[in-house]
Backbone bond lengths (Angstrom), bond angles and torsions (degrees), N, CA, C in turn:
res aa  C-N    CA-C-N  psi(-1)  N-CA   C-N-CA  omega(-1)  CA-C   N-CA-C  phi
1 X - - - 1.460 - - 1.529 109.48 -
2 X 1.331 116.66 131.56 1.460 122.30 179.57 1.523 109.11 -109.07
3 X 1.320 115.58 130.08 1.459 121.77 175.38 1.525 108.30 -105.90
4 X 1.329 116.61 128.42 1.457 121.43 177.75 1.519 110.59 -109.54
5 X 1.327 114.93 141.78 1.460 121.58 167.03 1.529 106.17 -120.40
6 X 1.318 115.67 139.74 1.461 121.17 -176.20 1.521 109.58 -119.83
7 X 1.332 115.60 132.13 1.463 121.28 -179.82 1.531 108.75 -130.70
8 X 1.313 115.95 139.06 1.467 122.10 176.75 1.520 107.72 -121.83
9 X 1.346 116.77 111.18 1.466 118.96 -171.50 1.531 113.21 -127.24
10 X 1.324 118.55 7.16 1.455 117.62 -176.07 1.509 113.84 -159.90
11 X 1.338 114.48 -169.39 1.466 120.69 -174.19 1.529 112.67 -122.11
12 X 1.328 118.22 6.68 1.461 119.94 -180.00 1.527 111.90 -73.75
13 X 1.323 116.57 -22.87 1.466 120.61 178.31 1.517 114.17 75.54
14 X 1.336 117.34 21.65 1.469 121.39 178.49 1.527 109.61 -108.67
15 X 1.327 115.49 138.65 1.462 121.10 -176.15 1.531 110.35 -106.86
16 X 1.329 115.53 127.62 1.465 122.77 178.53 1.523 108.78 -106.79
17 X 1.331 117.48 126.60 1.468 121.56 170.05 1.528 107.91 -92.47
18 X 1.306 116.97 132.27 1.465 122.70 -177.79 1.518 110.64 -125.49
19 X 1.332 115.38 130.98 1.459 119.44 165.71 1.522 109.83 -152.53
20 X 1.308 116.30 167.41 1.467 121.19 -174.37 1.521 109.16 -155.18
21 X 1.329 114.79 176.52 1.466 121.74 169.48 1.524 112.76 54.76
22 X 1.328 114.85 54.30 1.461 121.05 174.26 1.524 110.17 -67.74
23 X 1.325 116.53 -38.33 1.468 123.36 179.42 1.532 111.76 52.46
24 X 1.309 114.22 53.09 1.462 121.38 -178.37 1.529 110.41 -67.05
25 X 1.341 116.37 136.20 1.463 121.46 175.99 1.523 109.59 -142.18
26 X 1.321 116.56 -179.35 1.466 121.15 -173.88 1.526 113.05 -67.94
27 X 1.344 118.02 -16.94 1.466 121.52 -179.22 1.530 111.89 -109.03
28 X 1.310 116.50 21.19 1.463 121.00 -170.95 1.522 112.19 -64.31
29 X 1.318 115.38 141.74 1.459 122.29 177.88 1.534 108.40 -82.60
30 X 1.317 117.11 107.25 1.466 120.76 -176.13 1.534 112.42 -67.55
31 X 1.335 117.25 -11.54 1.468 120.08 174.81 1.530 110.96 -63.24
32 X 1.329 116.65 -24.60 1.465 120.65 176.72 1.519 109.86 -63.34
33 X 1.338 116.15 -43.80 1.464 120.23 178.74 1.526 111.08 -62.53
34 X 1.323 115.99 -41.92 1.467 120.07 179.82 1.528 110.98 -62.20
35 X 1.338 116.82 -39.35 1.463 120.74 -179.57 1.521 111.48 -66.53
36 X 1.332 116.82 -40.88 1.466 120.23 179.34 1.521 110.19 -66.96
37 X 1.319 117.05 -45.41 1.465 120.58 -179.91 1.534 111.08 -60.56
38 X 1.305 116.64 -43.67 1.461 120.67 178.25 1.523 110.62 -60.08
39 X 1.339 115.87 -39.39 1.456 120.41 -177.83 1.526 112.07 -69.79
40 X 1.339 117.86 -42.96 1.468 118.79 -179.83 1.526 111.05 -71.60
41 X 1.312 117.58 -32.07 1.464 119.88 175.17 1.525 110.73 -63.81
42 X 1.312 116.34 -37.91 1.467 121.14 179.25 1.522 111.27 -68.38
43 X 1.343 117.26 -39.86 1.466 121.05 -173.22 1.520 114.00 -93.98
44 X 1.331 117.66 -12.72 1.460 124.11 172.67 1.538 114.47 46.94
45 X 1.319 117.44 65.81 1.471 119.67 176.38 1.523 111.06 -72.83
46 X 1.331 115.23 161.31 1.464 120.96 174.30 1.525 110.95 -83.93
47 X 1.335 116.35 -27.04 1.460 122.15 177.51 1.526 109.02 -142.56
48 X 1.321 115.22 153.83 1.462 121.95 174.06 1.528 107.44 -123.70
49 X 1.332 116.97 129.75 1.462 121.53 178.53 1.528 109.83 -121.62
50 X 1.327 115.52 129.01 1.471 121.92 176.88 1.523 106.92 -117.13
51 X 1.341 116.40 118.28 1.460 119.60 -168.09 1.538 113.18 -109.09
52 X 1.331 115.92 50.72 1.452 119.79 165.67 1.519 117.14 99.36
53 X 1.343 112.40 170.63 1.466 123.31 -171.08 1.522 110.37 53.01
54 X 1.307 114.32 49.75 1.458 121.44 174.84 1.522 109.02 -73.66
55 X 1.338 116.74 -41.85 1.460 122.24 173.30 1.523 109.15 -94.71
56 X 1.313 116.30 146.64 1.455 119.70 175.36 1.517 111.07 -79.09
57 X 1.333 115.78 -24.59 1.459 121.15 -174.43 1.520 107.77 -159.88
58 X 1.327 117.47 134.59 1.457 120.04 -174.93 1.528 113.43 -68.87
59 X 1.324 118.32 -16.57 1.470 120.13 178.74 1.520 111.82 -64.20
60 X 1.336 116.72 -19.83 1.465 120.22 178.71 1.529 111.41 -61.53
61 X 1.303 116.70 -24.07 1.458 121.61 -178.01 1.528 111.64 -64.58
62 X 1.331 116.80 -18.84 1.476 121.20 178.28 1.519 111.94 -83.16
63 X 1.335 116.79 -6.02 1.465 121.37 -178.85 1.534 108.19 -122.14
64 X 1.321 114.51 74.12 1.472 119.79 -169.08 1.528 113.23 -62.37
65 X 1.323 117.97 -23.33 1.468 118.93 179.27 1.526 111.21 -63.26
66 X 1.338 116.48 -29.83 1.464 120.20 178.87 1.530 112.08 -72.74
67 X 1.332 116.94 -17.97 1.459 120.72 -174.70 1.530 113.49 -88.62
68 X 1.325 116.95 -4.01 1.471 120.51 -176.85 1.524 110.87 -61.40
69 X 1.338 117.51 -45.64 1.465 120.77 -179.09 1.522 111.29 -65.14
70 X 1.325 116.71 -37.68 1.458 120.67 178.84 1.523 110.65 -64.71
71 X 1.314 116.56 -44.81 1.470 120.15 -179.89 1.521 110.78 -64.60
72 X 1.315 117.47 -38.75 1.460 121.23 178.61 1.524 110.65 -64.42
73 X 1.326 116.08 -39.06 1.473 120.74 177.25 1.526 110.72 -61.78
74 X 1.317 116.99 -46.31 1.466 120.82 -179.67 1.523 110.35 -65.80
75 X 1.319 117.07 -38.60 1.475 120.78 175.81 1.529 110.24 -59.56
76 X 1.320 116.98 -43.89 1.464 121.34 -179.89 1.528 111.59 -65.26
77 X 1.332 117.20 -36.21 1.458 119.91 175.94 1.527 110.79 -61.87
78 X 1.333 116.12 -42.44 1.458 120.87 179.43 1.517 112.97 -61.80
79 X 1.324 116.54 -24.39 1.467 120.24 177.38 1.531 111.76 -78.95
80 X 1.332 116.35 -17.14 1.472 120.79 175.98 1.526 110.33 -85.90
81 X 1.353 116.07 -46.64 1.466 120.99 -177.52 1.525 108.33 -163.46
82 X 1.335 118.32 157.30 1.469 120.27 174.23 1.524 110.30 -52.34
83 X 1.320 115.92 129.07 1.460 122.30 -171.95 1.524 109.45 -117.35
84 X 1.328 116.02 124.77 1.466 122.10 -178.74 1.522 107.88 -113.42
85 X 1.337 115.53 131.62 1.463 121.75 -171.74 1.524 109.91 -127.87
86 X 1.328 116.44 140.89 1.459 120.36 167.48 1.530 108.85 -139.80
87 X 1.327 116.10 174.76 1.463 121.39 -172.02 1.525 112.53 -103.09
88 X 1.336 114.30 162.27 1.456 122.23 172.52 1.512 110.38 -120.53
89 X 1.317 117.06 -168.69 1.461 120.93 -176.68 1.530 112.76 -70.77
90 X 1.330 118.77 -34.17 1.467 120.41 -179.17 1.525 111.85 -69.38
91 X 1.316 117.18 -29.87 1.471 120.81 -177.21 1.518 112.75 -62.58
92 X 1.320 117.24 -24.87 1.471 120.01 -173.23 1.527 112.09 -121.26
93 X 1.333 117.39 20.45 1.468 119.26 -176.87 1.518 111.28 -144.22
94 X 1.321 114.41 162.09 1.462 121.83 176.13 1.527 109.16 -122.89
95 X 1.317 115.17 158.95 1.458 120.12 178.87 1.516 109.87 -85.07
96 X 1.329 116.09 138.16 1.467 121.06 172.53 1.529 108.93 -132.76
97 X 1.318 116.51 -172.23 1.464 119.34 -175.69 1.521 112.86 -66.62
98 X 1.337 116.47 -26.51 1.462 120.55 -177.78 1.521 112.90 -91.25
99 X 1.321 116.52 -14.78 1.459 120.56 -177.09 1.513 110.28 149.30
100 X 1.349 117.29 -105.69 1.454 121.81 177.63 1.523 109.26 -137.63
101 X 1.336 115.59 155.37 1.460 120.03 176.39 1.523 109.72 -143.04
102 X 1.315 116.04 151.25 1.452 122.71 178.79 1.520 110.36 -60.48
103 X 1.351 117.22 133.31 1.463 120.54 -179.91 1.525 110.21 -160.31
104 X 1.337 115.92 142.69 1.474 123.73 174.21 1.537 112.20 60.37
105 X 1.328 116.76 30.88 1.461 119.73 -177.10 1.529 111.67 -60.24
106 X 1.319 117.23 -45.56 1.473 120.87 -178.25 1.524 110.73 -61.08
107 X 1.324 116.92 -45.15 1.465 121.10 -178.32 1.531 111.45 -65.61
108 X 1.332 116.10 -39.92 1.466 120.28 177.92 1.528 110.31 -63.14
109 X 1.326 116.24 -44.78 1.466 120.28 178.79 1.529 110.91 -59.19
110 X 1.316 116.80 -44.02 1.469 120.45 -178.78 1.525 111.03 -62.57
111 X 1.335 116.48 -42.80 1.471 119.15 -178.05 1.534 110.51 -66.62
112 X 1.316 116.89 -45.02 1.467 118.68 -178.90 1.524 111.59 -69.42
113 X 1.315 118.00 -34.99 1.471 119.93 174.79 1.528 111.08 -61.95
114 X 1.331 116.58 -31.03 1.463 119.97 179.00 1.527 111.80 -65.60
115 X 1.331 117.21 -21.48 1.465 120.39 178.61 1.525 111.70 -67.37
116 X 1.324 117.15 -20.49 1.467 120.43 179.14 1.528 112.18 -66.80
117 X 1.322 117.00 -11.46 1.460 119.90 175.32 1.527 111.55 -81.27
118 X 1.331 117.05 -12.81 1.461 120.81 177.97 1.526 109.42 -78.97
119 X 1.304 116.44 146.06 1.456 120.81 -179.76 1.529 110.92 -64.60
120 X 1.331 115.72 130.39 1.467 122.76 176.46 1.520 113.93 64.27
121 X 1.332 118.29 25.01 1.466 121.67 176.72 1.526 108.58 -119.55
122 X 1.333 116.70 129.73 1.457 121.87 -179.87 1.523 109.18 -130.98
123 X 1.325 115.16 119.75 1.465 121.24 175.43 1.521 108.77 -98.06
124 X 1.336 116.90 128.86 1.461 122.37 -178.44 1.526 110.52 -122.64
125 X 1.316 115.56 135.99 1.467 121.77 173.43 1.526 106.38 -139.30
126 X 1.322 116.13 102.02 1.467 122.10 -174.14 1.530 111.53 54.23
127 X 1.308 114.81 41.36 1.456 121.81 178.67 1.526 110.09 -139.61
128 X 1.344 114.86 168.50 1.468 121.20 179.65 1.522 111.03 -119.00
129 X 1.326 114.32 157.13 1.462 122.66 176.84 1.520 107.04 -139.92
130 X 1.321 116.91 125.79 1.463 121.43 -174.93 1.526 110.05 -112.83
131 X 1.329 114.62 130.40 1.467 120.87 178.64 1.526 107.97 -160.07
132 X 1.328 116.80 140.88 1.470 121.78 178.06 1.529 112.69 54.40
133 X 1.335 116.80 37.14 1.466 121.63 -179.40 1.528 112.93 64.60
134 X 1.323 116.45 19.63 1.464 122.34 175.40 1.527 107.84 -114.57
135 X 1.319 115.87 134.45 1.458 121.25 174.11 1.529 108.39 -107.27
136 X 1.329 115.76 108.29 1.471 121.69 174.44 1.533 107.30 -88.80
137 X 1.321 117.04 125.33 1.463 121.03 179.92 1.521 109.22 -130.63
138 X 1.334 116.52 131.01 1.464 121.01 176.49 1.521 109.48 -101.39
139 X 1.325 115.57 131.63 1.469 120.57 171.80 1.515 108.83 -108.08
140 X 1.333 115.19 124.46 1.465 121.58 -179.33 1.518 109.18 -126.55
141 X 1.327 117.97 102.42 1.462 119.92 179.15 1.527 111.38 -69.38
142 X 1.322 116.27 162.39 1.463 120.72 176.51 1.529 109.19 -62.00
143 X 1.348 116.57 155.81 1.461 117.75 -175.33 1.526 112.29 -64.41
144 X 1.332 118.02 -27.55 1.467 119.74 179.73 1.523 111.33 -59.58
145 X 1.324 116.81 -26.63 1.463 120.87 177.33 1.528 110.50 -59.02
146 X 1.323 116.67 -41.28 1.462 121.02 178.51 1.528 111.68 -85.08
147 X 1.336 115.11 -52.11 1.457 119.70 -166.69 1.506 115.48 -77.41
148 X 1.335 116.91 -40.31 1.465 119.86 -175.16 1.519 113.31 -98.48
149 X 1.316 116.50 -29.08 1.465 119.62 -168.33 1.525 114.39 -114.36
150 X 1.335 118.01 0.72 1.470 120.89 -178.46 1.524 111.69 48.87
151 X 1.333 115.03 46.36 1.456 123.38 173.68 1.537 113.00 63.53
152 X 1.307 113.57 59.85 1.460 121.76 177.63 1.528 110.06 -68.52
153 X 1.331 117.48 129.67 1.466 121.35 -174.38 1.525 112.36 -67.51
154 X 1.327 118.22 -30.57 1.470 120.18 178.75 1.529 110.76 -65.26
155 X 1.330 116.86 -41.30 1.465 120.22 177.22 1.527 109.56 -63.03
156 X 1.317 116.07 -40.64 1.465 120.40 179.38 1.526 110.82 -58.82
157 X 1.326 117.17 -48.95 1.469 121.21 -179.95 1.523 110.47 -61.85
158 X 1.329 116.76 -46.56 1.469 120.81 -177.71 1.519 111.54 -60.62
159 X 1.336 116.36 -40.79 1.464 119.69 -171.72 1.524 113.11 -85.10
160 X 1.318 118.57 -38.17 1.468 118.60 -173.15 1.525 111.22 -64.21
161 X 1.312 117.62 -40.10 1.466 119.00 -177.80 1.527 112.71 -77.73
162 X 1.325 117.22 -16.19 1.466 121.01 175.94 1.523 111.78 -87.56
163 X 1.333 116.65 -34.86 1.464 120.66 -169.14 1.531 114.26 -88.61
164 X 1.327 117.26 -28.98 1.470 118.21 -174.13 1.523 110.83 -129.96
165 X 1.326 114.60 162.81 1.454 120.47 176.89 1.532 108.38 -144.90
166 X 1.333 116.05 102.82 1.457 120.34 177.96 1.530 109.59 -73.91
167 X 1.321 116.20 157.71 1.459 121.50 -173.27 1.532 109.67 -110.22
168 X 1.328 117.92 107.19 1.478 120.88 -173.95 1.526 114.41 -60.29
169 X 1.334 117.66 -21.86 1.470 119.59 -178.23 1.525 112.58 -76.85
170 X 1.333 117.38 -7.63 1.460 121.52 -178.92 1.530 110.48 -115.31
171 X 1.332 115.39 168.35 1.461 120.73 166.98 1.519 105.97 -77.03
172 X 1.331 117.71 118.21 1.461 122.38 -171.38 1.522 112.15 -99.47
173 X 1.327 115.31 119.12 1.466 122.38 173.93 1.521 107.83 -109.59
174 X 1.318 115.70 117.49 1.462 122.13 -178.73 1.525 109.32 -100.90
175 X 1.329 116.93 124.78 1.459 122.74 175.63 1.525 107.76 -98.93
176 X 1.323 116.50 114.91 1.460 122.22 -179.26 1.518 107.65 -135.86
177 X 1.319 116.63 112.53 1.467 120.02 -172.34 1.523 112.55 -50.33
178 X 1.313 116.78 -47.40 1.460 119.83 -178.02 1.527 111.42 -102.04
179 X 1.344 117.35 134.77 1.468 121.09 176.28 1.523 113.16 -94.08
180 X 1.326 117.76 0.71 1.465 120.69 -166.02 1.525 113.02 -56.68
181 X 1.342 118.07 -39.30 1.461 119.45 -177.45 1.523 114.38 -101.56
182 X 1.319 117.41 -7.42 1.463 121.52 -169.08 1.531 113.00 -51.91
183 X 1.330 117.23 -48.99 1.461 120.33 -172.96 1.532 113.45 -105.48
184 X 1.320 118.15 18.24 1.457 119.34 173.26 1.527 108.75 -68.25
185 X 1.326 117.16 144.87 1.463 121.07 -175.13 1.513 112.52 -57.22
186 X 1.341 117.45 -40.60 1.468 119.27 -177.97 1.526 112.39 -67.93
187 X 1.339 116.05 -27.72 1.464 119.77 177.08 1.528 109.54 -73.26
188 X 1.328 116.04 -49.60 1.458 120.89 -179.35 1.530 110.77 -58.26
189 X 1.334 116.58 -39.64 1.463 120.57 -177.29 1.526 112.95 -74.62
190 X 1.335 117.21 -32.75 1.470 119.67 -169.37 1.523 115.72 -109.39
191 X 1.320 118.72 -14.27 1.464 119.93 -179.55 1.521 110.90 -95.58
192 X 1.326 116.53 118.09 1.469 120.78 177.52 1.525 110.68 -68.86
193 X 1.320 117.08 -34.69 1.460 120.18 -174.49 1.528 112.29 -72.10
194 X 1.318 117.40 -39.90 1.466 119.98 178.08 1.531 110.19 -58.71
195 X 1.311 117.00 -38.50 1.470 121.03 -178.96 1.525 112.23 -64.05
196 X 1.330 117.69 -24.04 1.463 121.38 -179.11 1.532 112.23 -81.14
197 X 1.332 117.12 -16.80 1.470 120.62 -174.23 1.522 111.12 -72.90
198 X 1.318 115.58 145.55 1.470 121.84 169.70 1.518 111.13 -99.32
199 X 1.327 115.56 -37.67 1.461 122.10 -177.31 1.521 108.14 -142.71
200 X 1.323 115.93 132.14 1.466 122.07 177.74 1.521 108.12 -117.19
201 X 1.328 116.07 129.12 1.462 122.30 -178.96 1.526 109.42 -112.99
202 X 1.335 116.14 128.48 1.462 121.33 -177.02 1.527 110.94 -138.09
203 X 1.314 114.38 173.38 1.466 122.69 175.95 1.519 108.28 -143.09
204 X 1.350 116.96 -124.17 1.478 123.77 166.78 1.519 114.61 72.33
205 X 1.333 118.60 -31.30 1.468 120.83 -170.13 1.515 113.47 -91.70
206 X 1.339 117.87 -8.56 1.467 122.23 177.49 1.530 111.80 54.12
207 X 1.346 113.91 38.57 1.470 121.84 179.19 1.521 112.57 63.47
208 X 1.342 116.19 17.11 1.469 118.86 -176.87 1.509 112.58 62.76
209 X 1.345 115.70 15.67 1.464 123.54 -178.28 1.536 112.69 60.74
210 X 1.332 115.32 27.57 1.467 120.44 176.65 1.524 108.82 -81.35
211 X 1.314 117.04 129.56 1.458 121.85 179.19 1.535 110.99 -70.44
212 X 1.317 115.49 154.24 1.463 120.94 -176.36 1.527 112.40 -55.42
213 X 1.308 118.16 -38.24 1.464 121.93 -176.52 1.528 111.90 -61.20
214 X 1.368 116.89 -25.40 1.464 121.07 -179.32 1.534 112.49 -106.25
215 X 1.336 116.44 5.47 1.465 120.75 -168.96 1.526 112.25 -97.95
216 X 1.320 116.69 49.73 1.462 120.10 -177.06 1.528 112.44 -103.04
217 X 1.331 116.91 -38.12 1.453 120.35 -175.60 1.529 109.72 -135.98
218 X 1.327 115.00 160.21 1.458 120.53 174.40 1.513 113.63 84.70
219 X 1.316 115.06 170.84 1.469 121.41 -178.65 1.524 112.94 -124.45
220 X 1.302 117.61 -5.14 1.470 119.22 179.84 1.522 110.81 -75.58
221 X 1.329 114.61 150.36 1.452 120.67 174.55 1.514 110.72 -108.17
222 X 1.331 115.25 179.74 1.464 120.66 174.12 1.519 111.01 -85.05
223 X 1.357 116.12 -39.02 1.456 120.20 -176.80 1.522 109.28 -153.15
224 X 1.320 116.99 146.32 1.467 122.73 -179.25 1.523 110.07 -97.07
225 X 1.342 117.55 170.65 1.474 119.63 176.02 1.526 113.00 -59.89
226 X 1.337 117.75 -19.78 1.469 121.44 178.30 1.521 111.71 -99.92
227 X 1.343 114.66 18.30 1.464 122.59 175.37 1.531 112.78 63.10
228 X 1.333 116.16 29.40 1.458 120.60 172.53 1.528 108.58 -91.58
229 X 1.317 115.32 138.39 1.459 119.83 -175.45 1.530 111.59 -81.33
230 X 1.315 115.13 145.06 1.460 125.54 173.28 1.539 113.05 52.17
231 X 1.331 116.71 54.05 1.466 119.26 -179.90 1.524 112.14 -68.92
232 X 1.339 116.86 146.25 1.462 122.50 172.63 1.527 109.82 -74.68
233 X 1.312 115.63 158.40 1.462 123.05 172.56 1.536 111.89 52.56
234 X 1.321 115.92 43.86 1.458 121.04 179.66 1.522 112.47 -92.85
235 X 1.333 117.57 -11.75 1.460 121.34 -175.09 1.528 109.16 -166.83
236 X 1.314 115.77 161.12 1.459 120.70 171.70 1.517 114.78 72.85
237 X 1.317 115.95 -156.95 1.458 123.35 -172.87 1.529 111.35 -116.41
238 X 1.331 114.90 140.17 1.464 122.75 176.24 1.516 107.59 -138.57
239 X 1.330 116.47 166.87 1.459 118.63 172.35 1.520 110.17 -149.93
240 X 1.326 114.88 156.28 1.461 123.32 171.88 1.518 107.33 -124.21
241 X 1.311 115.78 141.08 1.463 120.32 178.34 1.520 108.55 -104.22
242 X 1.327 116.02 121.60 1.457 121.53 -178.17 1.526 108.06 -130.37
243 X 1.315 116.02 118.19 1.473 120.63 179.06 1.531 111.34 50.62
244 X 1.338 116.50 49.63 1.467 123.53 177.11 1.535 113.48 70.68
245 X 1.316 116.93 7.49 1.464 120.42 179.61 1.519 109.23 -113.10
246 X 1.334 116.75 134.20 1.458 121.04 175.50 1.529 109.95 -92.01
247 X 1.312 115.72 128.53 1.461 122.18 172.38 1.521 106.99 -107.97
248 X 1.326 116.82 120.70 1.461 121.58 -177.06 1.527 110.80 -97.56
249 X 1.306 115.46 144.61 1.464 123.50 173.74 1.520 108.51 -124.60
250 X 1.338 117.03 123.84 1.460 121.51 174.54 1.522 107.83 -118.67
251 X 1.319 115.93 125.01 1.467 122.21 -177.87 1.520 109.15 -109.29
252 X 1.321 116.47 116.87 1.458 121.98 178.47 1.522 110.80 -64.87
253 X 1.325 115.17 142.73 1.458 119.84 175.64 1.515 113.42 -74.85
254 X 1.337 116.63 -14.37 1.466 120.36 177.45 1.514 113.12 92.49
255 X 1.313 114.21 148.71 1.469 120.83 177.07 1.522 110.18 -77.62
256 X 1.333 116.49 -48.91 1.474 122.47 178.77 1.521 107.61 -116.06
257 X 1.309 117.03 130.15 1.460 120.22 -179.01 1.525 112.03 -88.66
258 X 1.330 117.27 -39.32 1.467 121.82 -178.05 1.521 108.27 -126.85
259 X 1.319 116.18 106.62 1.459 120.52 -172.57 1.525 112.54 -82.31
260 X 1.316 114.81 164.53 1.470 122.43 -177.63 1.524 111.45 -59.78
261 X 1.327 117.62 -49.09 1.467 120.83 -175.98 1.512 113.16 -81.23
262 X 1.318 116.12 -27.32 1.460 119.53 -174.96 1.519 112.27 -78.20
263 X 1.323 117.15 -35.26 1.467 119.71 -174.40 1.525 110.13 -153.49
264 X 1.322 116.94 70.45 1.468 120.79 -175.70 1.518 112.70 -59.59
265 X 1.320 116.19 -30.97 1.465 119.26 -177.25 1.523 112.85 -72.71
266 X 1.346 115.95 -20.79 1.458 118.76 -171.97 1.517 114.19 -122.10
267 X 1.347 117.97 -1.35 1.465 117.22 -173.06 1.525 113.16 -67.98
268 X 1.324 118.37 -13.02 1.464 120.52 174.63 1.536 110.70 -65.08
269 X 1.331 116.70 -18.64 1.462 120.50 179.70 1.530 112.72 -73.65
270 X 1.347 117.25 -5.75 1.464 119.88 177.30 1.521 112.57 -56.83
271 X 1.328 116.29 -25.57 1.465 119.22 -179.70 1.527 111.77 -63.37
272 X 1.337 117.43 -17.08 1.464 121.15 179.17 1.525 112.13 -83.48
273 X 1.324 116.18 -12.78 1.461 120.65 -173.33 1.527 110.85 -117.59
274 X 1.322 117.59 137.92 1.460 119.95 176.93 1.522 111.79 -81.03
275 X 1.321 116.17 162.29 1.469 123.11 168.40 1.529 107.03 -72.51
276 X 1.318 117.66 130.36 1.464 120.97 -177.94 1.534 110.70 -100.16
277 X 1.326 116.41 124.88 1.465 122.73 170.61 1.526 106.57 -132.73
278 X 1.328 116.11 117.75 1.455 121.20 -178.12 1.517 110.62 -102.13
279 X 1.326 116.26 151.92 1.462 122.06 177.93 1.528 109.16 -127.09
280 X 1.321 115.26 123.39 1.463 121.72 -178.11 1.520 108.50 -118.63
281 X 1.320 117.24 119.65 1.461 121.27 175.01 1.517 108.33 -95.22
282 X 1.338 114.94 119.89 1.464 119.95 -175.42 1.535 110.67 -102.99
């Protein structure tokens, strides 16, 4: 089952499809891919953005035969609309006894860069892509930001302004896997790059684990990836007004809420949650 949320925030008349947190693994149900493809074909977006955690675990990159279905899915998306992809924390890490650690980063980068050979597919890692007067930019913090520091806001400020450069002459769409620090006051005040954004697309929060029946209003979740209760900006749309300009943040509810490697004891509960695909008209 696919759940759509629709947002209209501009006058360009272009529709962006957003989803995240595929958490692909060796036992993945390919019916999920079929459901997403059917949904984007029905809604006909002008662009498709996937904002990280495409892999559930970076060790999968060592078993390339398992990646054939994933690559075919991404190829099919590119045949619907130009597809822009970036990574999340799961894509470049493996699970260990203490939590997660960086692993196979070089191999993951090589595989995702190979997707740029597919028609209408663009993989970005701290880079920009310009088309139709839109500048798509992916921000990817160092893994220590996720793994060692639980998303420390100082690291976020230090890294975002060093790693990326948005282009003020374009409509700027920023792809940032995690929304946790995006709208904190110290980020808004101190990051030059955030101020340049028109629209920020994120995932990571798995809809705050809010069930569909309660998912009508608000942006708070029940629990964050760091097991904090009632996190802000866990789902839906928010905005900040800076110098008469609105900066919008849309957080994908995620394709998979409880992944195989992250929570084996509870991933059967995914049947309670729909696949989230959002559509934003800019």
